[in-house]
N, C-alpha and C positions, 0 to 999 in steps of 0.2 A: 355378074350382075344379079342382084337379089330381087326376087319378085316381091310385090307389096300388096297387102290386103287393105282395101278401103272398106271400113265397117261403119255403117250409118244406122243408128237405132233411133226409133221415133214412134209416136202414136199418131193415129189418124185424127183428122179434124172431125168434130161432131157432124153426124149425118152422112159421112162418107162410108160406103159399104166396102167390104173386102173386094168384091168383084169390080167395083168402080176403080179402086186403087190399083189393082193388078192391071186393068186395061190402061190406065194412065202410065203405069210403069213400062208396059210393053210398048208404048208410043216412043219411049227413049231408046228402044233396041237398035234402030238403025244407026243412031249417033254413036252409041257405045261400040257396036260391032265394027263400025268403020274406023274407029280410033286405033292407029297402030299401037301395039302394046297391050291390047285387051286380051285376057286369057280366059276368064270365067266369071260368071255372075249368077247369083241366086238371091231370091227374095223369100224371107221366112216370117212367120208370125208365131210368137210364143203364147203360152197358156195365159200369160198376164195381159195379152192384147197388144203388146209392143211388137213392132216390126223391126226386121234387120235386112238391110240391103247390103249384100256382101259381094265385093268385086275384087278379082285378082288382076293386077296390072303387072306388066313386065318389069317396071322399075318405079322408083319414087318420083322421078321427074315426070313421067307419064301420069301417074296418079294425081300429082299436084296440078298439072296443066289441065287435066279433065275436070278436076274439082273447081278450078277457077272459071272454066268456060261453060260448064254444064248449065248454070243458071241463065245464061244468055241464049240458050237454044229455044226454038219455037214452042216446044212441048213443055218447057220448064214451069211457066207460070201456073198452069193447071195442076201440074204434079205437086208443086210446092204448096199451093193452096189447099191441097188435100191432106197435108200434114199439119198436125196441131201446132200452133205457134209455140215457140220456145221448147218444143219437145225433142227436137233433133240433136243428136250428138254424133259427130264424125271423128274418126281417128284413122291414121295410116300406120300399119305395122309391117315390119319385115317378115316375110315367110321364111322360116328356118327349116321346116320339114313338112312334107305332105305325103299322103298315101292315097293312091287311086285304086279303084276296083279292078 
């Protein structure tokens, strides 16, 4: 079974602060952690102001199922509203190698 990286890049909507967005993202933690097949997640912001939500799932089926059900969760409308319209790009990639500390 090959792990899958879900990589979502986006910009924040005007007026949304970094701290507000991190808090909105943390509201999704319970859902993500409770999903069988969750491995790892991190949220980063680049020097260009674009954000990346990087999640490792156990397999492609899990990644696609979560991507389909995520928008229907209670926390999702506020989280999605904090992202600039038409700025989000999501892709799923097979993990072929990883190195841990």
